[in-house]
DRENFIMI-607210 format. One record per residue: residue in one letter; x, y, z of N, C-alpha, C, O in turn. Coordinates in pm, 1 decimal. Atoms other than C-alpha are relative to their C-alpha. Layout:
BEGIN
badren n.east n.north n.up ca.east ca.north ca.up c.east c.north c.up o.east o.north o.up
A X Y Z X Y Z X Y Z X Y Z
...
# end
This chain:
BEGIN
badren n.east n.north n.up ca.east ca.north ca.up c.east c.north c.up o.east o.north o.up
M 120.6 -77.8 32.0 7753.8 -524.9 155.4 -54.3 55.5 128.5 -79.1 -17.2 224.7
S 42.4 -66.1 -122.2 7638.6 -269.9 406.3 -146.3 -22.9 23.0 -224.3 -37.1 -71.2
E 143.0 30.6 -31.2 7312.0 -327.1 588.4 -86.0 118.0 -31.8 -47.5 233.9 -16.1
R 93.1 -106.8 36.6 7012.3 -136.6 473.6 -64.8 65.7 122.5 -79.1 3.4 227.7
T 77.7 -67.3 -104.8 6832.0 120.7 685.3 -152.4 -21.2 -25.0 -197.9 -64.0 -131.1
V 146.9 9.0 3.0 6461.5 123.7 762.0 -55.0 77.8 -120.7 -136.6 27.9 -198.2
S 51.5 -89.4 110.2 6404.2 416.8 518.9 28.3 -58.9 -135.3 -53.5 -46.8 -226.5
Q -39.2 62.9 130.5 6587.0 230.6 237.8 -86.1 -122.1 -29.2 -99.7 -162.8 -144.6
S 74.3 129.2 16.0 6370.4 -77.2 293.6 -148.6 13.6 -12.4 -218.0 -78.8 -54.8
M 146.5 -15.7 -0.4 6026.6 69.0 319.1 -57.6 -17.7 -140.9 -10.8 44.9 -236.0
A 70.8 28.2 128.1 5797.3 -61.8 37.8 -77.4 123.2 -39.8 -72.1 164.4 -155.7
Q 80.6 -119.5 33.3 5568.9 239.7 56.0 64.5 122.5 57.7 94.9 129.2 176.8
R -70.5 -118.2 -38.6 5724.3 576.7 67.0 -87.6 117.8 24.0 -41.6 231.7 15.1
H 90.2 -105.0 -36.2 5417.8 776.0 158.1 -79.0 -40.9 114.5 -89.3 -160.0 143.8
V 74.7 23.8 -119.1 5204.8 808.6 461.6 -145.6 -39.8 -30.0 -217.4 33.6 -98.0
I 137.1 48.3 14.0 4880.3 607.4 467.0 -69.6 33.0 132.9 -34.6 -20.8 237.9
S 58.2 -45.7 -132.9 4654.6 774.5 725.8 -148.6 29.3 -20.0 -199.7 45.5 -130.8
V 136.3 -38.6 -17.1 4305.1 847.7 839.2 -13.4 90.6 121.9 72.0 87.0 210.5
L 28.6 -77.5 -119.6 4159.3 1095.5 1087.0 -61.3 -88.4 108.6 -122.0 -191.3 79.0
P 53.8 83.4 -110.1 4060.4 964.6 1430.8 -154.8 -17.2 -5.6 -208.8 -109.2 55.9
T 145.5 12.3 11.2 3691.7 1021.6 1342.2 -42.8 -99.8 -107.5 -160.5 -135.0 -115.7
A 33.6 98.4 105.1 3708.5 778.2 1048.4 -48.7 -130.6 61.6 -8.3 -166.9 172.1
T 50.6 127.8 -48.9 3523.9 451.0 1088.0 102.6 -108.0 -32.4 190.0 -89.3 -117.0
V -85.3 117.1 31.9 3699.7 113.9 1091.7 -19.0 -33.0 -147.5 78.5 -61.1 -217.2
Y 34.2 35.6 138.8 3524.3 48.1 757.5 79.7 91.1 -95.7 142.1 45.1 -191.3
A -74.8 -96.3 90.2 3673.7 367.5 602.0 150.0 -27.5 6.0 216.9 -22.3 -97.2
A -144.1 34.7 -12.3 4021.5 276.5 736.7 31.0 -126.8 -80.6 131.2 -131.5 -151.9
A -17.8 124.4 79.0 3986.4 -75.4 587.7 2.0 25.6 -144.9 80.5 -33.2 -219.4
C 11.1 -37.2 143.3 3888.9 77.3 257.4 129.8 70.5 -51.5 178.8 46.0 -161.6
V -134.4 -62.1 31.0 4203.9 299.0 263.6 108.8 -101.5 -13.7 187.8 -98.6 -108.1
M -108.0 101.6 0.1 4424.6 3.2 347.9 -13.4 -84.4 -124.9 87.7 -115.9 -187.6
T 20.4 84.7 115.2 4269.0 -204.2 68.7 38.4 75.9 -129.7 104.0 19.7 -217.3
R -31.6 -77.2 116.0 4297.0 78.4 -188.2 149.4 25.3 -17.3 197.0 35.9 -130.3
T -144.6 -26.2 5.8 4663.8 139.6 -104.5 86.1 -125.2 15.1 209.1 -120.2 14.7
N -72.6 123.4 -17.4 4749.5 -226.0 -58.1 96.2 4.6 117.9 211.8 -36.4 107.1
S -80.1 -21.0 -123.2 4877.9 -151.7 291.7 -58.3 -88.0 113.4 -178.8 -110.6 124.3
S 35.6 84.9 -111.1 4875.7 -370.7 596.6 -18.4 78.8 129.4 -40.0 18.5 234.4
S 19.7 -88.3 -112.2 4845.3 -73.7 833.9 -43.0 137.9 -41.8 -24.9 175.9 -157.5
V 35.9 -136.5 26.4 4709.8 277.0 857.4 31.1 85.0 127.9 -2.7 45.5 239.5
L -25.5 -91.1 -116.9 4827.7 563.5 1083.0 -120.8 83.7 28.3 -192.2 120.2 -65.1
V 108.4 -85.0 -33.0 4572.1 764.4 1268.0 63.1 134.6 36.9 139.6 144.3 132.9
I -68.9 -128.6 -8.7 4671.0 1129.7 1236.8 -108.9 107.9 10.6 -208.2 105.7 -62.1
D 99.0 -106.9 -14.0 4485.0 1439.6 1354.7 17.8 110.1 -100.1 106.5 101.2 -185.0
A -0.4 -108.6 96.2 4424.1 1760.3 1164.5 130.9 78.2 3.6 167.2 139.9 -96.6
S -127.1 -72.3 -8.5 4755.9 1910.3 1291.8 114.1 -87.7 -36.6 228.9 -50.9 -11.6
N -102.7 93.5 39.9 4948.0 1612.4 1156.1 75.3 -70.3 110.0 191.0 -109.1 94.1
T -59.5 72.1 -114.6 5014.8 1454.4 1493.1 -52.0 -140.4 0.4 -172.4 -165.1 -5.5
M 33.8 137.0 -1.3 5026.3 1081.6 1502.0 -64.1 -36.6 134.5 -5.5 -12.7 240.1
L 69.4 44.8 -122.2 4774.8 943.5 1754.2 8.9 -146.3 20.4 5.3 -192.8 134.3
G -5.5 144.4 -10.2 4801.2 575.0 1675.6 16.2 -65.9 -135.2 34.3 -1.9 -238.7
I -14.5 80.2 120.6 4823.8 290.4 1427.4 -104.0 -113.6 9.2 -137.7 -159.6 118.3
V 89.5 118.2 8.9 4582.1 16.2 1315.0 55.1 -92.0 -106.6 94.3 -48.4 -214.8
T -59.1 98.7 91.3 4698.6 -300.7 1149.1 -112.4 -99.1 -41.8 -223.5 -96.4 11.3
E 95.2 109.6 37.5 4524.8 -594.3 974.7 -29.8 -84.6 122.0 -144.5 -122.2 146.0
R 22.3 86.2 -120.2 4576.5 -795.1 1294.2 -93.4 67.5 97.4 -177.8 1.8 158.4
D 90.2 -76.4 -88.3 4406.6 -519.8 1495.5 -147.8 -12.5 -50.3 -241.2 -32.6 27.3
M 134.8 11.7 57.7 4110.2 -531.2 1258.0 -64.5 -135.8 34.6 -184.9 -145.3 58.1
I 52.9 135.4 -26.3 4075.6 -904.5 1320.9 -27.7 -14.6 149.0 -135.7 -58.4 188.7
T 15.0 26.9 -144.9 4132.0 -908.6 1698.3 -86.6 99.3 73.3 -152.1 65.2 171.7
R 70.3 -105.8 -76.8 3974.8 -579.6 1800.1 -137.3 37.8 -60.8 -218.0 104.2 4.1
V 125.7 -31.8 59.7 3687.1 -552.6 1556.3 -80.6 -128.2 -31.4 -187.5 -151.3 25.1
L 69.8 122.0 41.1 3590.6 -884.4 1392.9 -28.9 -94.5 113.5 -141.7 -140.0 132.5
A 13.9 97.0 -108.2 3656.9 -1105.9 1693.2 -93.0 46.1 113.4 -141.2 -34.2 193.3
K 81.9 -57.4 -102.9 3458.3 -868.2 1913.8 -142.8 34.5 -58.8 -227.1 91.1 10.8
A 125.8 -24.7 70.4 3167.8 -843.6 1660.7 -40.2 143.8 2.7 -158.3 174.6 18.3
L 30.6 -142.9 9.9 3195.5 -464.1 1638.1 -40.9 30.2 -140.1 3.6 -35.1 -234.5
D 50.0 -43.1 133.2 3017.9 -289.8 1349.9 103.9 92.1 -60.5 120.6 203.9 -11.8
P -105.8 -82.1 58.6 3299.8 -158.4 1124.2 -48.7 137.1 -55.0 26.0 234.6 -62.9
Q 55.7 -128.7 53.0 3068.9 107.9 980.1 -42.6 98.4 110.1 -73.4 214.2 82.1
Q 42.7 -82.9 -109.1 2982.4 241.7 1324.7 115.1 29.9 97.3 110.4 125.4 174.8
T -107.6 -7.7 -100.0 3309.3 193.5 1515.0 103.1 102.6 -44.0 158.6 87.7 -152.9
P -107.3 -90.3 35.1 3549.3 492.5 1516.5 136.3 -69.9 8.0 160.7 -151.2 97.2
I -133.7 65.4 2.1 3905.8 390.1 1429.2 72.5 33.5 132.6 148.7 -49.5 182.3
A -70.3 -37.2 -124.9 4027.6 573.6 1741.3 -27.4 -94.8 119.2 50.2 -103.9 214.3
T 25.4 95.7 -115.9 3864.9 316.3 1966.0 68.3 -133.4 -9.7 70.6 -209.3 87.1
V -66.7 125.7 16.2 4056.1 26.9 1823.6 150.4 13.8 -38.8 219.4 -86.6 -56.0
M -141.7 -26.4 32.5 4394.8 185.9 1739.7 92.2 -31.2 120.4 52.8 -32.5 237.1
T -107.2 5.0 -102.3 4718.8 125.0 1923.0 47.8 142.3 19.6 104.8 203.3 -70.9
R -37.1 -141.0 -22.3 4780.2 460.2 2083.6 149.1 16.7 20.5 217.6 -70.3 74.2
S -142.0 -34.2 -18.9 5118.1 623.9 2079.1 97.7 -111.7 -34.7 178.0 -152.6 49.3
P -86.4 114.5 29.5 5295.6 347.9 1890.3 147.8 32.1 6.6 188.6 147.0 -10.4
H -142.8 -20.3 1.2 5667.6 295.8 1921.2 48.1 33.1 -138.4 12.5 -37.1 -233.1
C -52.0 -48.4 125.6 5844.2 477.2 1641.4 150.4 -14.7 -13.8 221.5 -17.5 86.6
V -143.8 11.7 23.4 6187.5 441.4 1482.7 45.2 112.3 -92.3 -33.4 172.5 -165.5
N -67.7 -94.9 82.6 6428.3 673.4 1314.5 29.7 -62.8 -136.9 63.0 -181.2 -142.3
P -22.0 60.6 133.7 6469.5 624.0 934.4 141.7 -56.5 -19.2 164.5 -134.9 -111.3
E -138.6 51.0 22.5 6844.0 555.4 977.9 22.5 -130.5 87.1 132.9 -185.0 87.5
M -18.4 127.9 -75.7 6786.7 251.6 1208.8 24.9 -108.7 -101.1 -33.9 -109.9 -209.2
K -28.1 117.9 79.7 6926.1 -65.2 1063.5 -116.8 -95.7 3.1 -184.5 -110.1 105.0
V 115.4 87.3 18.6 6671.1 -312.6 937.2 1.4 -113.7 106.4 -101.5 -143.0 167.3
A -10.3 110.5 -99.0 6800.3 -599.8 1163.8 -36.0 50.0 138.1 -99.8 -22.9 214.1
D 34.6 -47.6 -127.8 6769.6 -375.8 1466.9 -154.6 25.2 17.2 -214.0 0.7 122.2
A 146.3 -17.4 -3.1 6410.5 -283.1 1376.2 -75.0 -130.4 9.3 -173.6 -141.4 82.1
V 64.0 131.8 -8.8 6318.2 -644.7 1320.3 20.7 -62.6 137.3 -71.0 -125.1 190.6
L -20.8 45.1 -134.5 6478.4 -736.9 1650.1 -97.8 57.0 102.1 -153.3 -11.9 187.7
M 97.4 -68.0 -84.4 6266.3 -479.6 1820.6 -140.6 -57.1 -17.7 -213.1 -77.5 79.7
M 132.9 57.9 22.7 5955.1 -620.3 1654.0 -11.6 -135.7 56.8 -117.8 -167.8 110.0
I 2.2 133.7 -59.6 6044.3 -976.2 1764.3 -15.8 12.2 149.7 -102.9 -50.8 209.7
E 1.3 -8.2 -145.2 6113.8 -872.6 2120.2 -130.1 59.0 60.4 -172.1 23.7 170.6
R 116.7 -77.4 -48.8 5807.0 -646.1 2152.4 -134.2 -57.6 -57.8 -241.4 -16.6 -13.4
G 117.9 66.3 48.7 5560.2 -860.5 1951.4 -86.2 83.4 -97.6 -208.1 67.2 -101.8
F 77.3 -65.3 103.7 5458.3 -626.1 1674.8 71.4 -2.0 -133.7 190.7 -31.2 -142.9
R -48.2 22.6 136.5 5498.6 -617.7 1297.5 11.6 131.6 -76.6 51.9 131.5 -192.9
H -2.1 -132.2 74.2 5478.0 -243.1 1209.2 55.5 103.6 87.8 19.6 112.7 205.2
L -58.2 -109.8 -74.4 5683.2 53.3 1315.3 -12.3 129.8 -80.6 43.6 138.9 -189.9
P -6.3 -128.9 64.8 5606.7 410.5 1220.5 139.9 55.1 -3.0 215.4 45.2 93.8
V -134.4 -55.0 20.6 5914.7 579.9 1081.5 -15.3 154.5 9.5 -90.4 215.8 -66.3
V 14.0 -143.6 -31.1 5958.2 936.8 1216.6 138.4 62.6 13.0 225.7 7.2 79.8
M -120.0 -74.2 -17.4 6236.9 1187.7 1184.0 13.2 51.5 146.9 -78.6 116.5 196.9
A -18.4 -34.8 -135.7 6376.0 1246.6 1531.7 -1.6 148.4 26.9 -58.1 194.4 126.1
D -9.5 -144.3 -22.2 6447.0 1614.5 1490.7 -129.6 76.9 -34.3 -172.1 166.7 38.4
S 113.9 -84.9 45.7 6144.6 1738.4 1300.7 -135.8 -69.5 35.4 -241.3 -6.8 25.6
H 123.3 79.1 -30.3 5889.5 1465.1 1405.7 -80.2 -30.1 -127.6 -194.8 -74.4 -119.9
K 71.5 21.7 123.4 5798.4 1437.5 1036.9 -20.4 -154.0 -19.1 73.4 -231.9 -2.2
I 33.6 134.9 16.8 5620.6 1107.5 965.7 33.9 -39.8 -143.5 -10.6 25.7 -237.8
L -42.5 40.9 131.5 5776.3 918.7 672.8 -83.6 -117.0 -50.0 -94.9 -136.1 -171.1
G 77.3 115.5 39.5 5557.4 608.5 671.2 12.9 -106.7 106.2 43.5 -79.6 222.3
V -6.1 112.7 -95.7 5551.4 263.8 828.3 89.9 -107.3 -55.0 77.5 -147.6 -170.6
F -91.4 112.2 34.3 5820.8 -0.6 820.0 -73.9 -128.2 47.0 -111.2 -139.4 163.8
S 65.5 125.7 -34.7 5661.6 -347.8 811.3 106.8 -114.4 -1.0 206.7 -107.0 -72.5
V -92.5 115.7 -2.6 5836.6 -679.1 891.6 9.4 -56.6 -142.1 110.4 -116.3 -179.4
R 0.6 51.3 140.7 5740.3 -767.8 531.0 109.9 74.2 -86.7 153.0 23.4 -190.2
D -98.1 -76.2 74.1 5990.6 -496.6 416.8 142.5 -56.6 21.8 235.1 -24.0 -52.6
A -134.2 52.7 -25.7 6282.2 -689.2 565.4 30.2 -123.5 -85.7 -54.6 -210.2 -106.9
L -41.2 117.7 78.2 6470.6 -934.0 356.5 24.1 -120.3 97.7 55.0 -99.8 215.1
P -24.4 112.5 -84.0 6504.7 -1288.8 488.2 136.6 1.5 75.8 148.1 -39.9 191.2
R -134.9 -7.9 -60.4 6876.1 -1229.5 552.0 -3.4 82.9 125.4 58.1 45.8 225.3
E 8.0 -88.0 -112.1 6792.8 -944.6 787.3 -86.0 -55.2 113.9 -55.8 -37.8 231.9
V 81.5 64.7 -100.6 6514.6 -1133.2 960.6 76.2 -104.7 75.9 68.2 -112.7 198.5
N -81.4 99.6 -64.2 6752.6 -1424.7 1021.7 102.0 62.8 93.7 124.8 12.2 203.5
A -97.2 -61.9 -83.6 7015.4 -1186.1 1154.8 -65.7 46.9 132.6 -7.2 33.6 240.1
A 70.5 -52.4 -121.2 6759.0 -1032.9 1398.2 -38.9 -119.0 91.0 -34.1 -107.6 213.5
V 37.9 113.9 -87.2 6643.4 -1381.1 1514.8 121.1 -53.4 64.6 115.0 -89.7 182.0
N -127.6 42.8 -65.0 7004.1 -1485.3 1575.8 40.6 97.4 112.8 91.9 53.3 215.6
L -34.4 -97.0 -104.2 7057.6 -1163.3 1775.3 -95.2 -11.9 118.1 -53.9 4.2 233.0
A 98.2 20.0 -109.2 6734.9 -1223.7 1974.8 37.1 -123.6 79.8 31.3 -121.6 202.7
E -38.5 121.7 -70.2 6849.0 -1577.4 2056.4 126.5 24.4 86.6 137.6 -25.9 198.4
F -123.4 -32.7 -76.3 7193.1 -1441.8 2163.8 -39.9 80.4 126.4 9.4 53.4 236.0
H 41.7 -75.5 -115.7 7021.6 -1187.1 2388.4 -64.0 -87.0 109.2 -38.3 -70.1 228.4
E 64.8 94.1 -86.9 6808.4 -1461.8 2538.8 103.0 -85.4 78.3 87.0 -109.9 197.9
Q -102.8 86.4 -62.2 7117.6 -1677.0 2609.7 78.5 88.3 100.0 110.6 41.7 209.3
V -71.5 -85.5 -101.3 7298.1 -1379.9 2776.5 -85.5 26.0 118.5 -35.5 22.8 230.9
N 88.8 -24.9 -114.1 6992.3 -1302.5 2990.2 -8.6 -121.9 86.5 -10.4 -109.7 208.9
D 5.0 128.2 -75.1 6973.2 -1673.5 3091.4 126.5 -14.1 80.7 119.6 -51.2 197.9
A -124.4 12.8 -64.0 7339.0 -1672.5 3178.9 19.3 99.5 117.3 81.3 69.5 219.3
L -10.3 -108.6 -111.2 7313.3 -1348.2 3386.2 -103.9 -17.0 102.8 -85.8 26.6 216.4
G 114.8 6.2 -91.5 6975.1 -1439.3 3542.9 22.3 -97.0 102.2 -63.2 -116.4 188.6
# end
């Protein structure tokens, strides 16, 4: 069985986004309405500026007692997030997430810069997550041996 690509594995096949002027509250409402764990921040010219996740809402808004109805989403987003090509293998994407400590990757066409959506670690099957963990452990062992 061939390994799936990120684009084949994405649960949501459309872009969930807000403008940078939207409030955290408005972004949370969009995420709730679309049952999404993240939202992209995209300007009027369709350029991705950042991403906000559920974890960002907790750590950057709630934990800091910011008012969600007054706080612009642009002040709490992760700017210029790392993006992946839709043809990337799921295990490679999950490995990247493990190594870099994030759970969401915007999926963007390399040639056209068209935004296809967001790949979440939740989109990966346990088999692929296990393969990525094994690969991460192997990388760590190699680094230890070379270090």
